[in-house]
DSSP file (Angstrom, degrees, kcal/mol; ACC not computed):
  #  RESIDUE AA STRUCTURE BP1 BP2  ACC     N-H-->O    O-->H-N    N-H-->O    O-->H-N    TCO  KAPPA ALPHA  PHI   PSI    X-CA   Y-CA   Z-CA
    1    1 A X     >        0   0    0      0, 0.0     4,-2.4     0, 0.0     5,-0.2   0.000 360.0 360.0 360.0 -47.4   10.7  -52.0   10.8
    2    2 A X  H  >  +     0   0    0      1,-0.2     4,-2.5     2,-0.2     5,-0.2   0.913 360.0  55.2 -53.5 -43.1    8.3  -51.1    8.0
    3    3 A X  H  > S+     0   0    0      1,-0.2     4,-2.8     2,-0.2    -1,-0.2   0.875 107.6  50.6 -56.8 -40.2   10.9  -48.7    6.7
    4    4 A X  H  > S+     0   0    0      2,-0.2     4,-2.4     1,-0.2    -1,-0.2   0.908 110.5  48.0 -64.3 -41.2   13.4  -51.5    6.5
    5    5 A X  H  X S+     0   0    0     -4,-2.4     4,-2.3     2,-0.2    -2,-0.2   0.910 111.6  49.6 -61.5 -43.0   11.1  -53.8    4.7
    6    6 A X  H  X S+     0   0    0     -4,-2.5     4,-2.7     1,-0.2    -2,-0.2   0.932 112.0  50.4 -65.6 -46.8   10.2  -51.0    2.2
    7    7 A X  H  X S+     0   0    0     -4,-2.8     4,-2.3     1,-0.2    -2,-0.2   0.917 110.6  47.2 -55.9 -46.6   14.0  -50.4    1.7
    8    8 A X  H  X S+     0   0    0     -4,-2.4     4,-1.9     1,-0.2    -1,-0.2   0.861 112.3  49.3 -63.1 -37.9   14.7  -54.0    1.1
    9    9 A X  H  X S+     0   0    0     -4,-2.3     4,-1.6     2,-0.2    -2,-0.2   0.910 109.7  53.0 -65.7 -42.9   11.8  -54.3   -1.4
   10   10 A X  H  X S+     0   0    0     -4,-2.7     4,-2.2     1,-0.2    -2,-0.2   0.905 108.9  49.8 -58.4 -44.9   13.0  -51.1   -3.1
   11   11 A X  H  X S+     0   0    0     -4,-2.3     4,-2.2     1,-0.2    -1,-0.2   0.878 107.8  53.9 -63.8 -38.3   16.5  -52.7   -3.4
   12   12 A X  H  X S+     0   0    0     -4,-1.9     4,-0.6     1,-0.2    -1,-0.2   0.848 110.3  46.5 -66.0 -32.2   15.1  -55.9   -4.9
   13   13 A X  H  < S+     0   0    0     -4,-1.6     4,-0.3     1,-0.2    -2,-0.2   0.868 119.4  38.7 -76.9 -39.9   13.3  -54.0   -7.5
   14   14 A X  H  < S+     0   0    0     -4,-2.2     3,-0.4     1,-0.2     4,-0.4   0.653  98.0  76.7 -90.5 -13.5   16.2  -51.8   -8.5
   15   15 A X  H >< S+     0   0    0     -4,-2.2     3,-2.3     1,-0.2     4,-0.2   0.919  88.2  58.4 -64.9 -42.5   19.0  -54.5   -8.2
   16   16 A X  G >< S+     0   0    0     -4,-0.6     3,-1.2     1,-0.3    -1,-0.2   0.840 101.4  57.2 -52.8 -33.0   18.2  -56.3  -11.5
   17   17 A X  G 3  S+     0   0    0     -3,-0.4    -1,-0.3    -4,-0.3    -2,-0.2   0.663  95.7  67.2 -72.6 -11.9   18.7  -52.9  -13.4
   18   18 A X  G <  S-     0   0    0     -3,-2.3    -1,-0.2    -4,-0.4    -2,-0.2   0.463 116.0 -87.0 -92.7   1.1   22.3  -52.8  -11.9
   19   19 A X    <   -     0   0    0     -3,-1.2    -1,-0.3    -4,-0.2     2,-0.1  -0.531  58.4 -44.4 120.3 172.9   23.6  -55.8  -13.9
   20   20 A X        -     0   0    0     -2,-0.2     2,-0.4    -3,-0.1    85,-0.0  -0.338  43.7-149.5 -80.4 158.6   23.8  -59.6  -13.6
   21   21 A X        -     0   0    0     84,-0.1     2,-0.5    -2,-0.1    -2,-0.0  -0.989   7.6-168.4-132.0 130.5   24.7  -61.5  -10.6
   22   22 A X        -     0   0    0     -2,-0.4     2,-0.4     0, 0.0    83,-0.0  -0.981  20.3-133.9-123.8 122.1   26.4  -64.9  -10.5
   23   23 A X        -     0   0    0     -2,-0.5    75,-0.1     1,-0.2    -2,-0.0  -0.601  22.8-180.0 -70.7 128.4   26.6  -67.0   -7.3
   24   24 A X        +     0   0    0     -2,-0.4     2,-0.4    75,-0.0    -1,-0.2   0.637  60.4  62.1-101.2 -21.5   30.2  -68.3   -6.9
   25   25 A X        -     0   0    0      2,-0.0     2,-0.4     0, 0.0    -2,-0.0  -0.818  65.8-160.7-104.5 148.3   29.8  -70.2   -3.6
   26   26 A X        -     0   0    0     -2,-0.4    73,-0.2     1,-0.1    72,-0.1  -0.954  22.8-155.0-126.0 148.5   27.6  -73.1   -3.0
   27   27 A X  S    S+     0   0    0     71,-1.9     2,-0.4    -2,-0.4    72,-0.1   0.538  87.3  55.7 -94.0  -8.5   26.2  -74.7    0.1
   28   28 A X        -     0   0    0     70,-0.5     3,-0.4     1,-0.1     4,-0.1  -0.950  69.2-149.5-122.0 145.7   25.8  -78.1   -1.8
   29   29 A X  S    S+     0   0    0     -2,-0.4     3,-0.1     1,-0.2    -1,-0.1   0.733  91.6  40.7 -87.1 -23.2   28.4  -80.0   -3.6
   30   30 A X  S    S-     0   0    0      1,-0.5    -1,-0.2     3,-0.0     0, 0.0  -0.303 119.1 -80.4-124.1  45.9   26.4  -81.7   -6.3
   31   31 A X  S    S-     0   0    0     -3,-0.4    -1,-0.5    67,-0.1    -2,-0.1  -0.007  81.7 -23.0  75.9 173.3   23.9  -79.0   -7.4
   32   32 A X        +     0   0    0     -3,-0.1     2,-0.3     5,-0.1    66,-0.1  -0.309  64.3 173.8 -63.7 130.4   20.7  -77.9   -5.8
   33   33 A X        +     0   0    0     65,-0.1     3,-0.2    -2,-0.1     2,-0.1  -0.985  36.5  31.9-132.8 147.5   19.0  -80.5   -3.6
   34   34 A X  S >  S-     0   0    0     -2,-0.3     3,-1.0     1,-0.2     4,-0.2  -0.196  94.7 -63.7  99.0 172.3   16.0  -80.2   -1.3
   35   35 A X  G >  S+     0   0    0      1,-0.2     3,-1.4     2,-0.2    60,-0.3   0.742 118.3  70.8 -65.0 -28.7   12.8  -78.3   -1.4
   36   36 A X  G 3  S+     0   0    0      1,-0.3    60,-2.4    -3,-0.2    -1,-0.2   0.727  99.6  48.9 -62.5 -25.9   14.3  -74.8   -1.1
   37   37 A X  G <  S+     0   0    0     -3,-1.0    -1,-0.3    58,-0.2    -2,-0.2   0.368  90.7 101.3 -96.5  -4.4   15.7  -75.1   -4.7
   38   38 A X  S <  S-     0   0    0     -3,-1.4    57,-2.5    -4,-0.2    58,-0.2  -0.472  83.6 -95.6 -83.7 155.7   12.4  -76.2   -6.2
   39   39 A X        -     0   0    0     55,-0.2     2,-0.2    -2,-0.1    -1,-0.1  -0.403  42.3-127.7 -68.6 150.1   10.1  -73.9   -8.2
   40   40 A X        -     0   0    0      1,-0.1     2,-0.1    54,-0.1    -1,-0.1  -0.507  30.0 -87.2 -96.7 165.9    7.2  -72.5   -6.1
   41   41 A X        -     0   0    0     -2,-0.2     5,-0.2     1,-0.1    -1,-0.1  -0.387  50.5-109.8 -66.0 147.2    3.6  -72.6   -7.0
   42   42 A X  S    S+     0   0    0     -2,-0.1     3,-0.1     3,-0.1    -1,-0.1  -0.351  73.5  59.5 -78.2 165.7    2.5  -69.7   -9.1
   43   43 A X  S    S-     0   0    0    104,-0.3     3,-0.4     1,-0.1   107,-0.1  -0.134  93.0 -79.4  98.9 162.5    0.2  -66.9   -7.7
   44   44 A X  S    S+     0   0    0      1,-0.3     2,-0.3    -2,-0.1    -1,-0.1   0.779 122.0  23.2 -68.2 -29.8    0.3  -64.4   -5.0
   45   45 A X  S    S-     0   0    0     -3,-0.1    -1,-0.3   102,-0.1    -3,-0.1  -0.775  80.7-151.3-140.9  94.9   -0.6  -67.0   -2.2
   46   46 A X    >   -     0   0    0     -3,-0.4     3,-2.3    -2,-0.3    -3,-0.1  -0.264  29.9-109.0 -60.3 151.8    0.1  -70.6   -3.1
   47   47 A X  T 3  S+     0   0    0      1,-0.3    -1,-0.1     3,-0.0     0, 0.0   0.699 116.5  64.8 -59.2 -19.4   -2.2  -73.3   -1.5
   48   48 A X  T 3  S+     0   0    0     44,-0.0     2,-0.3     2,-0.0    -1,-0.3   0.668  95.3  68.2 -71.5 -17.4    0.9  -74.4    0.7
   49   49 A X    <   +     0   0    0     -3,-2.3     2,-0.3    42,-0.1    42,-0.2  -0.753  61.7 126.0-111.3 149.0    0.9  -71.1    2.5
   50   50 A X  E     -A   90   0A   0     40,-2.2    40,-2.3    -2,-0.3     2,-0.3  -0.952  56.2 -66.4 174.7 166.2   -1.6  -69.7    5.0
   51   51 A X  E     +A   89   0A   0     -2,-0.3     2,-0.4    38,-0.2    38,-0.2  -0.480  45.8 168.0 -71.3 131.2   -2.5  -68.3    8.4
   52   52 A X    >   -     0   0    0     36,-3.2     3,-1.4    -2,-0.3     4,-0.1  -0.940  34.6-136.6-146.5 122.9   -2.0  -70.5   11.4
   53   53 A X  T 3  S+     0   0    0     -2,-0.4     2,-0.3     1,-0.3     3,-0.2   0.842 106.4  30.5 -51.2 -44.8   -2.1  -69.4   15.0
   54   54 A X  T >  S+     0   0    0      1,-0.2     3,-1.9    -3,-0.1     4,-0.3  -0.431  78.7 157.4-110.5  56.1    0.9  -71.4   16.1
   55   55 A X  G X   +     0   0    0     -3,-1.4     3,-1.4     1,-0.3     6,-0.2   0.747  62.4  62.2 -54.6 -35.8    2.6  -71.3   12.8
   56   56 A X  G 3  S+     0   0    0      1,-0.3    -1,-0.3    31,-0.2    32,-0.1   0.625  97.7  61.1 -77.2  -6.1    6.2  -72.0   14.1
   57   57 A X  G <  S+     0   0    0     -3,-1.9     2,-0.5     2,-0.0    -1,-0.3   0.629  85.5  89.3 -84.4 -16.1    5.1  -75.4   15.4
   58   58 A X    X   -     0   0    0     -3,-1.4     3,-1.0    -4,-0.3    -6,-0.0  -0.730  60.7-158.5 -97.2 128.2    4.1  -76.8   12.1
   59   59 A X  T 3  S+     0   0    0     -2,-0.5    -1,-0.1     1,-0.2    -3,-0.0   0.693  86.6  75.7 -69.8 -20.9    6.7  -78.6   10.0
   60   60 A X  T 3  S+     0   0    0      2,-0.0     2,-0.3    32,-0.0    -1,-0.2   0.712  90.1  68.5 -70.5 -17.0    4.7  -78.0    6.7
   61   61 A X    <   -     0   0    0     -3,-1.0    31,-0.2    -6,-0.2     3,-0.1  -0.804  64.4-160.3-101.9 143.0    5.9  -74.3    6.9
   62   62 A X  S    S-     0   0    0     29,-2.4     2,-0.3    -2,-0.3    30,-0.2   0.840  78.9  -4.4 -84.2 -35.8    9.5  -73.3    6.3
   63   63 A X  E     -B   91   0A   0     28,-1.6    28,-2.3    63,-0.1     2,-0.5  -0.925  63.4-127.2-148.0 166.9    9.1  -69.9    8.0
   64   64 A X  E     +B   90   0A   0     61,-0.7    26,-0.2    -2,-0.3     2,-0.2  -0.985  36.2 160.5-123.5 130.1    6.4  -67.7    9.6
   65   65 A X  E     -B   89   0A   0     24,-2.6    24,-2.1    -2,-0.5     2,-0.3  -0.540  44.8 -83.2-128.3-163.9    5.9  -64.1    8.4
   66   66 A X        -     0   0    0     21,-0.2     2,-1.3    -2,-0.2    21,-0.1  -0.816  44.1-115.4 -99.3 142.9    3.3  -61.3    8.5
   67   67 A X  S    S-     0   0    0     -2,-0.3     2,-1.9     2,-0.2     6,-0.2  -0.750  86.7 -43.0 -88.9 105.8    0.7  -61.5    5.8
   68   68 A X  S    S-     0   0    0     -2,-1.3     2,-0.3     4,-0.1    -2,-0.2  -0.578 129.5 -18.5  71.9 -76.7    1.6  -58.3    4.0
   69   69 A X     >  -     0   0    0     -2,-1.9     4,-2.4     1,-0.1     3,-0.2  -0.990  67.3-109.0-153.8 153.3    2.1  -56.3    7.3
   70   70 A X  H  > S+     0   0    0     -2,-0.3     4,-2.2     1,-0.2     6,-0.3   0.836 112.9  51.9 -51.9 -40.3    0.9  -56.9   10.9
   71   71 A X  H  >>S+     0   0    0      1,-0.2     4,-1.4     2,-0.2     5,-0.8   0.910 113.9  43.6 -73.5 -40.2   -1.7  -54.1   11.1
   72   72 A X  H  45S+     0   0    0     -3,-0.2    -1,-0.2     2,-0.2    -2,-0.2   0.903 114.7  50.0 -66.2 -42.0   -3.5  -55.3    7.9
   73   73 A X  H  <5S+     0   0    0     -4,-2.4    -2,-0.2     1,-0.2    -1,-0.2   0.873 119.2  37.0 -62.2 -38.7   -3.3  -58.9    9.0
   74   74 A X  H  <5S-     0   0    0     -4,-2.2    -1,-0.2     2,-0.3    -2,-0.2   0.646 100.0-132.0 -91.1 -16.7   -4.7  -58.2   12.4
   75   75 A X  T  <5S+     0   0    0     -4,-1.4     2,-0.3     1,-0.2    -3,-0.2   0.669  81.2  63.2  73.1  17.6   -7.2  -55.5   11.3
   76   76 A X  S   <S-     0   0    0     -5,-0.8    -2,-0.3    -6,-0.3    -1,-0.2  -0.978 100.0 -69.9-159.7 163.1   -6.0  -53.2   14.1
   77   77 A X        -     0   0    0     -2,-0.3     2,-0.4    -3,-0.1    -7,-0.0  -0.310  46.6-151.6 -58.9 145.2   -2.8  -51.4   15.2
   78   78 A X        -     0   0    0      3,-0.0     2,-0.2     8,-0.0    -7,-0.1  -0.979   3.9-141.9-124.6 132.0   -0.1  -53.7   16.6
   79   79 A X    >   -     0   0    0     -2,-0.4     3,-1.7     1,-0.1     4,-0.5  -0.553  29.4-109.8 -87.8 156.7    2.5  -52.7   19.2
   80   80 A X  G >  S+     0   0    0      1,-0.3     3,-1.6    -2,-0.2     4,-0.5   0.869 116.6  63.4 -56.5 -38.4    6.1  -53.9   18.8
   81   81 A X  G 3  S+     0   0    0      1,-0.3    -1,-0.3     2,-0.1     4,-0.2   0.779 105.6  46.7 -63.6 -21.7    5.7  -56.2   21.9
   82   82 A X  G <> S+     0   0    0     -3,-1.7     4,-1.0     1,-0.1     3,-0.3   0.472  82.3  96.2 -93.6  -1.1    3.0  -58.2   20.0
   83   83 A X  T X4 S+     0   0    0     -3,-1.6     3,-1.5    -4,-0.5     4,-0.5   0.947  82.8  51.4 -55.9 -51.4    4.9  -58.5   16.7
   84   84 A X  G >4 S+     0   0    0     -4,-0.5     3,-1.1     1,-0.3    -1,-0.2   0.865 109.2  49.1 -54.7 -40.7    6.2  -62.1   17.5
   85   85 A X  G 34 S+     0   0    0     -3,-0.3    -1,-0.3     1,-0.3    -2,-0.2   0.640 108.3  56.4 -75.9 -16.5    2.7  -63.4   18.4
   86   86 A X  G << S+     0   0    0     -3,-1.5     2,-1.7    -4,-1.0    -1,-0.3   0.399  76.7 102.6 -99.9   1.8    1.3  -62.0   15.1
   87   87 A X    <   +     0   0    0     -3,-1.1   -31,-0.2    -4,-0.5   -21,-0.2  -0.603  42.9 125.4 -77.0  78.0    3.9  -63.9   12.9
   88   88 A X        +     0   0    0     -2,-1.7   -36,-3.2   -23,-0.3     2,-0.8   0.144  24.5 106.4-130.1  27.3    1.4  -66.5   11.9
   89   89 A X  E     -AB  51  65A   0    -24,-2.1   -24,-2.6   -38,-0.2   -38,-0.2  -0.883  59.4-153.5-105.8 102.5    1.4  -66.5    8.1
   90   90 A X  E     +AB  50  64A   0    -40,-2.3   -40,-2.2    -2,-0.8     2,-0.3  -0.530  21.7 169.8 -79.5 138.9    3.2  -69.9    7.3
   91   91 A X  E     - B   0  63A   0    -28,-2.3   -29,-2.4    -2,-0.2   -28,-1.6  -0.937  32.7-123.3-143.4 161.3    5.1  -70.1    4.0
   92   92 A X        -     0   0    0     -2,-0.3     2,-0.6   -31,-0.2   -31,-0.1  -0.909  22.1-138.1-103.9 139.7    7.5  -72.2    2.0
   93   93 A X        +     0   0    0     -2,-0.4     2,-0.2   -53,-0.0     3,-0.1  -0.884  39.5 156.9 -98.3 120.1   10.7  -70.6    0.8
   94   94 A X        +     0   0    0     -2,-0.6   -57,-0.2     1,-0.1   -55,-0.2  -0.772  38.1  50.9-132.9 179.9   11.4  -71.8   -2.8
   95   95 A X        +     0   0    0    -57,-2.5   -58,-0.2   -60,-0.3    10,-0.2   0.672  68.3 160.1  67.7  21.6   13.2  -70.9   -5.9
   96   96 A X        -     0   0    0    -60,-2.4     8,-0.2   -58,-0.2    -1,-0.2  -0.480  41.6-118.2 -78.0 145.1   16.6  -70.2   -4.2
   97   97 A X    >   -     0   0    0      6,-3.2     3,-1.8     4,-0.4     6,-0.1  -0.336  36.4-102.2 -67.2 158.3   19.9  -70.1   -6.0
   98   98 A X  T 3  S+     0   0    0      1,-0.3   -71,-1.9     2,-0.1   -70,-0.5   0.502 110.8  83.4 -69.2  -0.3   22.4  -72.8   -4.9
   99   99 A X  T 3  S-     0   0    0    -73,-0.2    -1,-0.3     4,-0.1     3,-0.1   0.765  96.6-130.9 -69.2 -23.9   24.3  -70.2   -3.0
  100  100 A X    <   +     0   0    0     -3,-1.8    19,-1.4     1,-0.4    -2,-0.1   0.292  69.5 113.6  91.9 -13.2   21.9  -70.6   -0.1
  101  101 A X  B    S-C  118   0B   0     17,-0.2     2,-2.3     1,-0.1    -4,-0.4  -0.358  88.7 -84.7 -84.0 172.6   21.3  -67.0    0.3
  102  102 A X  S    S+     0   0    0     15,-0.7     7,-2.3     7,-0.2     2,-0.3  -0.504  92.3 102.2 -76.8  79.2   17.9  -65.4   -0.3
  103  103 A X  B     +D  108   0C   0     -2,-2.3    -6,-3.2     5,-0.2     5,-0.3  -0.991  36.3 165.5-157.8 154.0   18.4  -64.9   -4.0
  104  104 A X        -     0   0    0      3,-3.1    -8,-0.1    -2,-0.3    -9,-0.0  -0.799  61.9 -64.8-154.2-162.8   17.5  -66.3   -7.4
  105  105 A X  S    S+     0   0    0     -2,-0.2   -84,-0.1   -10,-0.2     3,-0.1   0.674 131.7  40.2 -73.1  -7.9   17.7  -65.3  -11.0
  106  106 A X  S    S+     0   0    0      1,-0.3     2,-0.3    40,-0.0   -90,-0.2   0.776 122.1   9.8-104.2 -34.0   15.1  -62.4  -10.4
  107  107 A X        -     0   0    0    -92,-0.1    -3,-3.1   -91,-0.1     2,-0.3  -0.949  47.5-159.0-151.3 163.1   16.2  -61.0   -7.1
  108  108 A X  B     -D  103   0C   0     -2,-0.3     2,-0.6    -5,-0.3    -5,-0.2  -0.972  18.7-140.4-146.4 129.4   18.8  -60.9   -4.3
  109  109 A X        -     0   0    0     -7,-2.3     2,-0.3    -2,-0.3    -7,-0.2  -0.828  26.5-179.5 -95.2 120.9   18.2  -59.7   -0.7
  110  110 A X        -     0   0    0     -2,-0.6     2,-0.3  -102,-0.2   -99,-0.1  -0.823  12.7-147.3-117.2 161.0   21.1  -57.7    0.7
  111  111 A X        -     0   0    0     -2,-0.3     5,-0.1     1,-0.1     4,-0.0  -0.861   9.1-157.4-123.2 159.0   21.6  -56.1    4.1
  112  112 A X  S    S+     0   0    0     -2,-0.3    -1,-0.1     3,-0.1     4,-0.1   0.878  89.2   6.3 -98.9 -51.3   23.3  -53.1    5.2
  113  113 A X  S    S+     0   0    0      2,-0.1     2,-0.3    21,-0.0    -2,-0.0   0.252 117.6  61.3-122.6  10.2   24.1  -53.6    8.9
  114  114 A X  S    S-     0   0    0     20,-0.1    -3,-0.1    19,-0.0    19,-0.1  -0.940  88.6 -89.0-132.5 157.7   23.1  -57.2    9.7
  115  115 A X        -     0   0    0     -2,-0.3    19,-0.3     1,-0.1     2,-0.2  -0.330  46.5-108.6 -65.2 147.6   24.3  -60.6    8.4
  116  116 A X        -     0   0    0     -5,-0.1     2,-0.1     1,-0.1    -1,-0.1  -0.515  33.4-108.1 -74.1 140.1   22.5  -62.0    5.4
  117  117 A X        +     0   0    0     -2,-0.2   -15,-0.7    17,-0.1     2,-0.3  -0.468  43.2 178.8 -64.7 138.4   20.3  -65.0    6.0
  118  118 A X  B >   -C  101   0B   0    -17,-0.2     3,-1.7    -2,-0.1   -17,-0.2  -0.980  41.0-120.7-139.5 153.8   21.7  -68.3    4.5
  119  119 A X  G >  S+     0   0    0    -19,-1.4     3,-1.0    -2,-0.3   -18,-0.1   0.567 105.1  80.2 -66.7 -13.4   20.5  -71.8    4.5
  120  120 A X  G 3  S+     0   0    0      1,-0.3    -1,-0.3     2,-0.1     3,-0.1   0.732  97.7  46.0 -65.2 -20.2   23.6  -72.8    6.4
  121  121 A X  G X  S+     0   0    0     -3,-1.7     3,-2.5     1,-0.1    -1,-0.3  -0.459  71.2 158.0-116.8  55.7   21.7  -71.5    9.5
  122  122 A X  G X   +     0   0    0     -3,-1.0     3,-1.9     1,-0.3     4,-0.3   0.749  64.8  72.0 -55.9 -27.0   18.2  -73.1    8.8
  123  123 A X  G >  S+     0   0    0      1,-0.2     3,-1.2     2,-0.2    -1,-0.3   0.830  86.7  66.2 -56.2 -30.7   17.3  -72.8   12.4
  124  124 A X  G X  S+     0   0    0     -3,-2.5     3,-1.3     1,-0.2    -1,-0.2   0.670  78.7  83.2 -67.4 -14.6   16.9  -69.0   11.8
  125  125 A X  G <  S+     0   0    0     -3,-1.9   -61,-0.7     1,-0.3    -1,-0.2   0.828 107.5  24.0 -55.7 -33.1   14.0  -69.7    9.5
  126  126 A X  G <  S+     0   0    0     -3,-1.2    -1,-0.3    -4,-0.3    -2,-0.2   0.029  93.7 138.4-118.7  22.2   11.8  -69.9   12.5
  127  127 A X    <   -     0   0    0     -3,-1.3     3,-0.1     1,-0.1    -3,-0.1  -0.338  63.4 -92.1 -68.2 154.6   13.8  -67.7   14.9
  128  128 A X        -     0   0    0      1,-0.1     2,-0.2     8,-0.0     8,-0.1  -0.281  46.2-100.1 -62.9 148.7   12.1  -65.3   17.1
  129  129 A X        +     0   0    0     -3,-0.1     2,-0.3     6,-0.1   -45,-0.1  -0.523  47.6 175.2 -68.4 134.4   11.7  -61.7   15.8
  130  130 A X    >   -     0   0    0      3,-0.4     3,-0.5    -2,-0.2     6,-0.2  -0.989  37.4-131.6-141.0 154.5   14.2  -59.3   17.2
  131  131 A X  T 3  S+     0   0    0     -2,-0.3    -1,-0.1     1,-0.2    -2,-0.0   0.669 105.3  53.8 -76.5 -17.3   14.9  -55.6   16.5
  132  132 A X  T 3  S+     0   0    0     -3,-0.0     2,-0.3   -18,-0.0    -1,-0.2   0.613 105.8  51.8 -96.8  -9.1   18.6  -56.2   16.2
  133  133 A X    <   -     0   0    0     -3,-0.5    -3,-0.4   -19,-0.1     3,-0.2  -0.923  66.2-154.1-118.7 146.1   18.6  -59.0   13.5
  134  134 A X     >  +     0   0    0     -2,-0.3     4,-2.7   -19,-0.3     5,-0.2   0.056  56.1 117.1-110.5  30.6   16.8  -58.6   10.2
  135  135 A X  H  > S+     0   0    0      1,-0.2     4,-3.1     2,-0.2     5,-0.3   0.932  77.5  50.8 -66.3 -43.3   16.1  -62.2    9.3
  136  136 A X  H  > S+     0   0    0      1,-0.2     4,-2.0     2,-0.2    -1,-0.2   0.914 112.9  46.6 -56.4 -41.2   12.3  -61.8    9.5
  137  137 A X  H  > S+     0   0    0      2,-0.2     4,-2.4     1,-0.2    -1,-0.2   0.883 113.6  49.0 -72.4 -38.2   12.5  -58.8    7.3
  138  138 A X  H  X S+     0   0    0     -4,-2.7     4,-2.3     2,-0.2    -2,-0.2   0.930 112.6  46.1 -66.1 -42.2   14.8  -60.6    4.8
  139  139 A X  H  X S+     0   0    0     -4,-3.1     4,-2.4     1,-0.2    -2,-0.2   0.855 114.7  49.8 -67.5 -34.4   12.7  -63.7    4.6
  140  140 A X  H  X S+     0   0    0     -4,-2.0     4,-2.4    -5,-0.3     5,-0.3   0.896 110.8  48.1 -73.2 -38.8    9.6  -61.5    4.2
  141  141 A X  H  X S+     0   0    0     -4,-2.4     4,-2.1     2,-0.2     5,-0.3   0.910 114.4  46.1 -68.4 -40.2   11.2  -59.4    1.4
  142  142 A X  H  X S+     0   0    0     -4,-2.3     4,-2.6    -5,-0.2    -2,-0.2   0.948 114.0  49.4 -66.9 -45.5   12.4  -62.5   -0.5
  143  143 A X  H  X S+     0   0    0     -4,-2.4     4,-1.5     1,-0.2    -2,-0.2   0.942 115.7  39.2 -61.3 -50.7    9.0  -64.2   -0.1
  144  144 A X  H  X S+     0   0    0     -4,-2.4     4,-1.2     2,-0.2    -1,-0.2   0.912 117.6  48.0 -71.7 -38.7    6.8  -61.4   -1.3
  145  145 A X  H >X S+     0   0    0     -4,-2.1     4,-1.4    -5,-0.3     3,-0.6   0.944 111.5  52.0 -65.3 -41.6    9.1  -60.2   -4.1
  146  146 A X  H 3X S+     0   0    0     -4,-2.6     4,-1.2    -5,-0.3    -1,-0.2   0.824 103.0  58.3 -64.9 -26.9    9.5  -63.8   -5.3
  147  147 A X  H 3< S+     0   0    0     -4,-1.5  -104,-0.3     1,-0.2    -1,-0.3   0.854 101.9  55.9 -69.8 -29.2    5.6  -64.2   -5.4
  148  148 A X  H << S+     0   0    0     -4,-1.2    -1,-0.2    -3,-0.6    -2,-0.2   0.897 111.7  42.3 -64.6 -43.2    5.5  -61.3   -7.8
  149  149 A X  H  <        0   0    0     -4,-1.4    -1,-0.2     1,-0.2    -2,-0.2   0.624 360.0 360.0 -80.2 -15.5    7.9  -63.1  -10.2
  150  150 A X     <        0   0    0     -4,-1.2    -1,-0.2    -5,-0.2    -2,-0.2   0.463 360.0 360.0 -82.4 360.0    6.3  -66.6   -9.8
């Protein structure tokens, strides 16, 4: 899992050097609407984001991630079976392009073998972690890379 996150972050850093990207499909008809398209607060950890034990139950968070990585967050090794219970860093996803994918003017999250996350499937924002889908990894890559650009 960590290697997939590192690969996605590497792709995010290298992608801007490959040329411009323009979104051609939109999930909204009349321009960007809703909080996902708003600018995020500056800084590595905005005041809207934070650790919460039952993160997925709170509507104030768009999604729940790991704060950097599970081992650092918990201060001890974490086994795969405990990953879901350690997803307790609640965040807001902001600065999205109107395509609804995890992309904006600075970065674009792509996948190799799994479907890309899209806002057309908002229920996946808080979907459980699985090893066969990469939504948690995609959201984490977008969130942390976007924090660098904010």
